[in-house]
C-alpha positions as CSV (number, residue, x, y, z in Angstrom):
1,M,161.5,21.1,39.1
2,E,164.8,23.0,38.5
3,N,167.6,21.3,40.5
4,E,165.3,18.5,41.6
5,K,167.3,15.7,43.1
6,Y,167.0,12.1,42.1
7,D,168.7,8.8,43.1
8,V,169.0,7.9,39.4
9,V,168.8,9.9,36.2
10,V,168.5,7.8,33.1
11,I,169.4,9.5,29.8
12,G,167.6,7.6,27.0
13,G,164.2,6.0,27.0
14,G,164.8,3.0,24.7
15,P,164.6,-0.6,25.9
16,S,167.7,-0.4,28.1
17,G,166.9,3.0,29.6
18,Y,163.3,2.1,30.3
19,A,164.5,-1.1,32.0
20,A,166.9,0.8,34.2
21,A,164.2,3.2,35.3
22,M,161.7,0.5,36.1
23,R,164.3,-1.5,38.1
24,A,165.2,1.5,40.1
25,I,161.6,1.9,41.1
26,D,161.6,-1.7,42.3
27,F,164.2,-0.6,44.9
28,G,162.1,2.4,45.9
29,K,164.5,4.9,44.3
30,R,163.6,8.3,42.9
31,V,164.3,8.1,39.2
32,C,164.1,10.6,36.3
33,L,163.8,9.2,32.8
34,I,164.9,11.6,30.0
35,E,164.1,10.9,26.4
36,K,164.5,13.3,23.4
37,A,162.2,11.7,21.0
38,K,160.2,8.4,21.4
39,V,160.1,6.1,24.4
40,G,160.9,2.6,23.1
41,G,163.6,3.9,20.8
42,A,164.9,1.8,17.9
43,G,163.6,-1.3,19.6
44,V,160.1,-0.2,18.6
45,Y,160.2,2.2,15.7
46,N,163.0,1.2,13.3
47,G,164.7,-1.9,14.9
48,A,163.7,-5.2,16.4
49,L,159.9,-4.8,16.4
50,S,159.5,-3.2,13.0
51,S,161.9,-5.5,11.1
52,K,160.5,-8.6,12.8
53,T,156.9,-7.5,12.0
54,L,158.0,-7.2,8.3
55,W,159.7,-10.6,8.5
56,E,156.6,-12.3,10.0
57,L,154.4,-10.9,7.3
58,S,156.8,-11.8,4.6
59,Q,157.0,-15.4,5.9
60,R,153.2,-15.7,5.7
61,V,153.2,-14.5,2.2
62,K,156.0,-16.9,1.2
63,N,154.4,-19.8,2.9
64,A,151.0,-19.1,1.3
65,N,152.6,-18.8,-2.1
66,E,154.5,-22.1,-1.7
67,T,151.2,-23.8,-1.0
68,I,149.2,-22.0,-3.8
69,V,151.8,-22.6,-6.5
70,S,152.0,-26.3,-5.6
71,L,148.2,-26.4,-6.3
72,G,148.7,-24.7,-9.7
73,R,147.2,-21.4,-8.7
74,Q,148.4,-17.8,-9.1
75,N,150.6,-16.2,-6.5
76,F,149.0,-14.3,-3.6
77,E,150.0,-10.7,-3.6
78,I,150.0,-8.0,-0.9
79,S,150.4,-4.3,-1.5
80,W,153.0,-2.2,0.2
81,A,150.1,-0.1,1.7
82,E,148.8,-3.3,3.4
83,V,152.3,-4.0,4.6
84,K,152.7,-0.5,6.1
85,K,149.3,-0.8,7.7
86,T,150.3,-4.0,9.5
87,L,153.6,-2.5,10.5
88,N,152.0,0.7,11.8
89,E,149.5,-1.3,13.8
90,A,152.3,-3.3,15.5
91,I,154.3,-0.1,16.3
92,F,151.2,1.7,17.6
93,E,150.3,-1.2,19.9
94,R,153.7,-1.2,21.5
95,K,153.8,2.6,21.6
96,F,150.4,2.8,23.2
97,Q,151.5,0.3,25.9
98,Y,154.5,2.5,26.8
99,S,152.4,5.7,26.8
100,C,149.7,4.2,29.0
101,H,152.3,2.8,31.4
102,I,154.1,6.1,31.8
103,K,150.9,8.0,32.3
104,L,149.6,5.6,34.9
105,L,153.0,5.4,36.6
106,K,153.3,9.2,36.8
107,T,149.9,9.2,38.5
108,Q,150.3,6.2,40.8
109,R,154.0,6.7,41.8
110,S,154.8,10.4,41.2
111,D,156.9,10.2,44.4
112,L,159.3,7.9,42.6
113,F,159.0,8.4,38.8
114,T,159.5,11.5,36.7
115,Y,159.5,11.5,32.9
116,L,161.1,14.5,31.0
117,R,161.0,15.0,27.3
118,G,164.2,16.6,26.0
119,F,167.9,16.0,25.2
120,G,169.9,15.0,28.3
121,R,173.4,16.4,28.6
122,M,175.7,15.9,31.6
123,V,177.0,19.1,33.2
124,D,179.1,17.2,35.7
125,N,178.8,13.8,37.3
126,H,175.9,14.8,39.5
127,H,173.9,17.2,37.2
128,V,172.1,16.7,33.9
129,R,170.8,19.5,31.8
130,V,167.5,18.8,29.9
131,I,167.4,20.7,26.7
132,R,163.8,21.0,25.5
133,E,162.4,22.1,22.1
134,E,160.0,24.6,23.8
135,G,163.1,26.3,25.3
136,D,162.4,26.0,29.0
137,D,165.5,24.0,29.8
138,L,166.1,22.7,33.3
139,T,168.8,21.0,35.3
140,V,168.3,17.9,37.5
141,E,170.6,16.5,40.2
142,A,171.5,12.9,40.2
143,E,173.2,10.7,42.7
144,N,173.9,8.3,39.9
145,I,173.6,8.5,36.1
146,V,172.8,5.8,33.6
147,L,173.6,6.5,29.9
148,A,171.2,4.6,27.7
149,V,171.6,6.8,24.7
150,G,171.1,4.2,22.0
151,S,172.6,4.2,18.5
152,R,172.0,5.1,14.9
153,P,172.8,3.3,11.6
154,R,176.4,3.6,10.6
155,Q,177.0,5.4,7.3
156,L,179.8,5.1,4.7
157,P,182.0,7.9,3.5
158,N,181.2,9.4,0.1
159,I,177.7,7.9,0.1
160,E,174.8,10.3,0.7
161,V,171.9,8.7,2.6
162,D,168.7,10.6,1.7
163,E,166.3,7.9,3.2
164,K,164.4,8.0,-0.1
165,V,166.7,6.4,-2.7
166,I,169.7,5.4,-0.6
167,L,168.3,4.2,2.7
168,S,169.5,3.2,6.2
169,S,167.5,0.7,8.2
170,D,165.7,3.8,9.6
171,G,164.5,4.7,6.2
172,I,162.6,1.5,5.3
173,E,159.4,3.1,6.6
174,H,159.7,5.9,4.0
175,L,159.2,3.5,1.1
176,E,156.1,4.2,-0.8
177,D,156.0,0.9,-2.7
178,F,158.0,-2.3,-3.1
179,P,161.2,-1.4,-5.0
180,K,161.6,-3.3,-8.2
181,S,165.3,-3.8,-7.3
182,I,167.5,-3.1,-4.3
183,V,171.1,-3.5,-3.4
184,I,172.0,-4.2,0.2
185,V,175.5,-3.2,1.4
186,G,176.5,-5.6,4.2
187,A,175.9,-9.3,4.6
188,G,175.7,-9.4,8.3
189,V,172.5,-10.0,10.3
190,I,170.6,-6.8,9.4
191,G,171.5,-7.1,5.7
192,C,170.6,-10.8,5.5
193,E,167.3,-10.2,7.4
194,Y,166.2,-7.5,4.9
195,A,167.3,-9.6,2.0
196,T,165.1,-12.4,3.3
197,I,162.1,-10.0,3.9
198,F,162.2,-8.4,0.4
199,S,162.8,-11.8,-1.4
200,N,160.0,-13.4,0.6
201,F,157.5,-10.8,-0.7
202,G,158.6,-11.8,-4.2
203,K,158.3,-8.3,-5.8
204,T,161.9,-7.1,-5.5
205,K,165.2,-8.2,-7.1
206,V,167.7,-8.2,-4.3
207,N,171.5,-7.9,-4.5
208,I,173.8,-8.1,-1.5
209,I,177.4,-6.8,-1.5
210,D,179.6,-8.9,0.8
211,R,183.3,-8.2,1.4
212,S,183.8,-11.7,2.9
213,N,183.8,-14.9,0.9
214,R,180.5,-15.9,2.5
215,I,177.6,-14.3,4.3
216,L,177.4,-14.4,8.1
217,P,181.1,-15.0,8.3
218,F,181.0,-15.2,12.1
219,E,178.9,-18.4,12.0
220,D,179.8,-21.9,11.0
221,D,180.0,-22.8,7.4
222,D,176.9,-25.1,7.4
223,I,174.7,-22.2,8.7
224,S,176.1,-19.7,6.2
225,K,175.7,-22.1,3.3
226,T,172.1,-23.0,4.3
227,V,171.0,-19.3,4.5
228,A,172.9,-18.4,1.3
229,R,171.4,-21.3,-0.6
230,N,167.9,-20.2,0.3
231,L,168.5,-16.6,-0.6
232,E,169.9,-17.6,-4.0
233,K,166.9,-19.9,-4.5
234,R,164.7,-16.9,-4.0
235,G,166.5,-14.9,-6.6
236,V,169.0,-13.0,-4.4
237,T,172.3,-12.3,-6.0
238,V,175.2,-12.3,-3.5
239,H,178.3,-10.3,-4.6
240,S,180.8,-12.3,-2.5
241,E,184.4,-11.0,-1.9
242,A,183.3,-7.7,-3.5
243,Q,184.6,-4.2,-2.8
244,L,182.2,-1.3,-3.2
245,E,184.0,1.2,-5.3
246,R,181.3,3.7,-5.9
247,M,177.6,4.3,-5.2
248,E,175.6,7.4,-6.3
249,M,172.1,8.5,-7.2
250,I,171.6,9.0,-11.0
251,D,168.2,9.9,-12.4
252,G,166.4,8.9,-9.2
253,E,168.0,5.5,-9.1
254,V,171.2,4.0,-7.7
255,E,174.3,3.1,-9.7
256,Y,177.0,1.2,-7.9
257,E,180.3,-0.2,-8.9
258,I,182.0,-3.2,-7.4
259,S,185.3,-4.9,-8.0
260,R,185.9,-8.6,-7.6
261,N,188.9,-10.7,-8.6
262,G,190.4,-7.7,-10.5
263,E,187.3,-7.1,-12.5
264,K,184.9,-4.2,-12.1
265,E,181.1,-4.2,-12.7
266,V,178.6,-1.4,-12.8
267,I,175.0,-2.2,-11.8
268,R,171.8,0.0,-11.7
269,V,169.0,-0.6,-9.2
270,E,166.0,1.3,-7.9
271,K,167.0,1.6,-4.2
272,A,170.0,0.9,-1.9
273,L,170.0,-0.1,1.7
274,L,173.1,0.4,3.9
275,A,173.3,-2.3,6.5
276,V,176.8,-1.8,7.9
277,G,176.2,-1.7,11.6
278,R,175.3,1.0,14.1
279,V,177.2,3.6,16.1
280,P,176.3,4.8,19.6
281,N,174.9,8.3,20.2
282,L,177.7,9.6,22.3
283,E,178.0,13.1,20.8
284,N,177.2,16.2,22.9
285,I,176.2,14.3,26.0
286,G,179.1,15.8,28.1
287,M,181.5,12.9,27.9
288,E,184.6,15.0,27.0
289,E,184.0,17.6,29.7
290,L,183.6,14.9,32.4
291,G,186.6,12.9,31.1
292,I,184.6,9.7,30.4
293,K,187.0,7.3,28.6
294,M,186.2,5.2,25.6
295,G,186.4,1.5,26.0
296,K,189.1,-0.9,24.8
297,R,187.7,-1.0,21.3
298,G,187.6,2.7,21.1
299,R,184.0,3.1,20.1
300,H,182.0,2.5,23.3
301,I,182.0,3.1,27.0
302,G,181.1,1.2,30.2
303,D,183.7,-1.5,29.8
304,D,183.9,-2.3,33.6
305,D,180.7,-4.3,34.1
306,T,178.5,-1.4,32.8
307,Q,180.5,1.1,34.9
308,T,182.5,3.9,33.3
309,N,185.7,5.3,34.7
310,I,183.5,7.8,36.5
311,S,182.2,5.7,39.4
312,N,178.6,6.9,39.5
313,I,178.1,6.9,35.8
314,F,177.0,3.7,34.0
315,A,176.5,2.9,30.3
316,V,174.1,0.3,29.1
317,G,172.6,-1.0,25.8
318,D,174.2,0.2,22.6
319,A,176.3,2.7,24.4
320,S,178.1,0.0,26.3
321,G,179.1,-1.6,23.0
322,R,179.1,-5.2,24.1
323,I,176.2,-6.9,22.3
324,A,173.7,-4.6,20.4
325,L,170.5,-6.5,21.2
326,V,167.3,-5.4,23.0
327,N,167.4,-8.3,25.4
328,M,171.1,-7.7,26.3
329,G,170.5,-3.9,26.7
330,E,167.7,-4.6,29.2
331,I,169.8,-7.1,31.1
332,E,172.7,-4.7,31.3
333,A,170.4,-1.9,32.5
334,R,168.9,-4.1,35.3
335,H,172.4,-5.3,36.2
336,A,173.7,-1.7,36.6
337,I,170.8,-0.8,38.9
338,E,171.3,-4.0,40.9
339,R,174.9,-3.2,41.3
340,L,174.0,0.2,42.8
341,Y,171.1,-0.9,45.1
342,G,170.9,-4.7,45.2
343,D,174.4,-5.6,46.6
344,K,175.1,-7.5,43.4
345,N,178.7,-8.6,43.2
346,D,178.7,-11.1,40.4
347,R,179.8,-9.7,37.1
348,L,177.4,-9.8,34.2
349,S,178.0,-12.9,32.0
350,Y,177.8,-12.8,28.2
351,D,178.4,-16.5,27.8
352,N,174.7,-17.6,27.6
353,V,173.2,-14.8,25.5
354,C,170.4,-16.2,23.3
355,T,170.1,-14.6,19.9
356,I,167.9,-15.1,16.9
357,M,168.4,-14.1,13.2
358,F,165.2,-13.8,11.3
359,L,166.4,-15.4,8.1
360,E,165.3,-18.3,5.8
361,P,165.3,-20.4,7.9
362,E,165.5,-18.6,11.2
363,V,168.8,-19.1,13.1
364,A,168.9,-19.2,16.9
365,S,172.1,-19.4,18.9
366,V,173.6,-19.5,22.4
367,G,177.1,-19.9,23.6
368,L,180.1,-20.9,21.4
369,N,179.8,-22.2,17.9
370,E,182.1,-24.8,16.2
371,K,184.2,-22.1,14.5
372,Q,184.9,-20.3,17.8
373,C,186.0,-23.6,19.5
374,M,188.4,-24.3,16.7
375,E,189.9,-20.8,16.9
376,K,190.3,-21.1,20.6
377,N,191.6,-24.7,20.3
378,I,189.0,-26.1,22.7
379,P,188.6,-29.9,22.4
380,V,184.9,-30.6,22.1
381,K,182.3,-33.1,21.1
382,V,179.7,-32.0,18.5
383,V,176.3,-33.5,17.7
384,K,174.2,-32.5,14.8
385,L,170.6,-33.6,14.0
386,D,168.7,-32.8,10.8
387,Y,165.1,-31.5,11.0
388,S,164.1,-34.2,8.5
389,V,164.2,-36.8,11.3
390,M,162.0,-34.8,13.7
391,A,158.3,-35.7,13.8
392,R,157.1,-32.2,14.4
393,A,159.1,-30.8,11.4
394,I,157.7,-33.6,9.2
395,A,154.2,-32.7,10.4
396,M,154.7,-29.0,9.6
397,R,156.3,-29.9,6.3
398,K,159.2,-27.8,7.3
399,T,162.1,-30.2,7.3
400,Q,164.9,-27.9,6.4
401,G,167.3,-27.1,9.2
402,F,169.3,-28.8,12.0
403,F,170.3,-28.7,15.6
404,K,174.0,-28.6,16.6
405,I,175.1,-28.9,20.2
406,I,178.7,-28.5,21.4
407,V,179.9,-30.0,24.7
408,T,183.2,-30.4,26.4
409,N,185.3,-33.3,25.3
410,D,185.2,-35.2,28.6
411,D,182.9,-37.5,30.5
412,E,181.1,-34.5,32.1
413,M,180.1,-33.1,28.7
414,K,179.2,-29.6,29.9
415,I,177.3,-27.7,27.3
416,L,179.3,-24.9,25.6
417,G,176.9,-23.8,22.9
418,M,174.0,-24.6,20.5
419,R,172.9,-23.6,17.1
420,A,169.3,-24.2,15.9
421,V,168.4,-23.6,12.2
422,G,164.8,-24.0,11.2
423,E,161.2,-23.5,12.4
424,H,160.7,-22.8,16.1
425,A,164.5,-22.4,16.4
426,S,164.3,-19.7,19.1
427,S,162.1,-21.9,21.4
428,A,164.6,-24.9,21.1
429,I,167.6,-23.2,22.7
430,Q,166.1,-22.2,26.0
431,A,166.8,-25.3,28.0
432,V,170.4,-25.4,26.7
433,A,170.9,-21.7,27.6
434,L,169.8,-22.4,31.2
435,L,172.2,-25.4,31.4
436,I,175.1,-23.2,30.1
437,K,174.3,-20.6,32.8
438,M,174.3,-23.3,35.4
439,E,177.5,-24.9,34.0
440,K,175.7,-28.2,33.8
441,G,176.2,-31.2,31.6
442,I,173.7,-33.0,29.3
443,S,172.4,-35.7,31.7
444,E,169.4,-33.6,32.8
445,L,168.2,-33.2,29.2
446,A,168.6,-36.9,28.4
447,E,165.9,-38.0,30.8
448,L,163.5,-35.0,30.5
449,V,160.2,-36.0,29.0
450,H,159.5,-33.5,26.2
451,P,156.1,-32.9,24.6
452,H,155.4,-34.9,21.5
453,P,155.5,-34.0,18.7
454,S,157.6,-30.9,19.3
455,I,160.8,-29.5,17.8
456,V,162.5,-29.6,21.2
457,E,162.5,-33.4,21.1
458,G,165.4,-32.9,18.7
459,V,167.4,-31.5,21.6
460,Q,166.8,-34.7,23.6
461,E,167.8,-36.9,20.6
462,C,171.1,-34.9,20.2
463,V,171.9,-35.6,23.8
464,R,171.1,-39.3,23.4
465,M,173.5,-39.5,20.5
466,L,176.3,-38.1,22.7
467,L,175.4,-40.7,25.3
468,N,175.4,-43.4,22.6
469,K,171.7,-44.4,23.2
470,S,169.9,-42.6,20.4
471,I,167.0,-44.0,18.4
472,F,168.6,-43.2,15.1
473,K,172.3,-44.0,14.8
474,S,174.6,-41.4,13.2
475,S,176.7,-44.1,11.7
476,V,173.6,-45.3,9.7
477,F,171.9,-42.0,8.8
478,K,175.1,-40.3,7.9
479,D,173.4,-37.7,5.8
480,K,171.0,-36.8,8.6
481,L,173.0,-37.2,11.8
482,A,176.5,-36.5,13.0
483,C,178.3,-37.1,16.2
484,Y,182.0,-36.5,16.5
485,S,184.9,-35.1,18.6
486,L,186.8,-32.1,17.4
487,V,190.4,-32.0,18.7
488,D,193.2,-29.9,17.1
489,G,190.9,-29.4,14.0
490,V,190.6,-33.2,13.5
491,K,187.1,-34.7,13.4
492,T,186.7,-38.2,14.8
493,P,183.3,-40.1,14.6
494,L,182.0,-41.0,18.1
495,Q,179.4,-43.6,17.0
496,R,180.4,-46.8,15.2
497,L,178.3,-49.9,14.7
């Protein structure tokens, strides 16, 4: 196999690398997939799948206890061993799918697909050295190279992460029991998700250190306040506008010191979790020798529509540094292959990326939010509908949340973005995401017959408000509905009776 030649060599077998390899097979190209550890990467083992499995289980526990307590019964409790069992089952199921798929693919399409276990390092722009633990290294030749090297949790200087007392998101699986208390450094998506998970289980006192004046500072105030209020309701302490001065392990626990408003405070907890983002695995892959340049932000590569400054080398997923999400990594990977072999000329668009934050309640988004429109001084119309007026939410007894849709401030009313906060939020944004991609207005949604009762009916009612033909009038239900224009930072109601 030494000096075997392939059309594409993919370094990294996480979600984006695997997607690139499979798309290359679609075009009948010979592809070699190189992975140093586990196929599926962080997307399976310590990222999206694992954290969302924990969230789903914690939500069930929380929902059960809300019902039980209302009936005057004792709380339902689940052990960490049972949590780990569920988590391991979910991971094994996905791992088994990948393993079977690779095994069968190697048997059925050995002419196109090769899988090599080892660390891939570029020798030049047409050769990759595969460094293997057993020592029998080999070199493969590539017409094109796709870098899908993934990322790892970012660490902070002067804080030792031992993955036992002070953890990264990779270390959650090492816990042997629910911690009695934990401090989470970082109030972004990852930090808030784990704060939600631990507080839902109800066995851990959670603190969050936030440098900003509010959690999720990139989102609109109403979203941030809703999530913060629910976390605090469940006993989470948010250290807002706090600077972490010191964190160290003392007597098997964590002592940290924060400063706020000129005052310092020292707090002792059982565990700490650093949730301060991730960094791409770009070390020792041959970048410097080949002269691959870093992107505009200085931390990532592949700025030119997944292509690096070396024309036959592409970077996708976390390595590309655009949006660190599984779905986006897969799309970038497929796009890179389609550029090579599918005569694709359209640049990849990031304008209609659907995201979801697994919080309390869950938050789904696509396109621009209100804050971004104000920062860019884009005149818009905004409509907001509370979950409490949606029949399905009432039936579920889950009436906390809202829909917010943002459109252009003209007669065409093209959709610019949507935020959904509440149950089934991720399902509600799909039609809007499609219309954003198609650069369409709201008229199609207004006449679409939605299933009843369903959460997506709220999307239709939002559109009807913009068209001034809604069932409930925002000028009457002012605490439940809002419909206004936003020009130069000034809000003007659109509905008057």
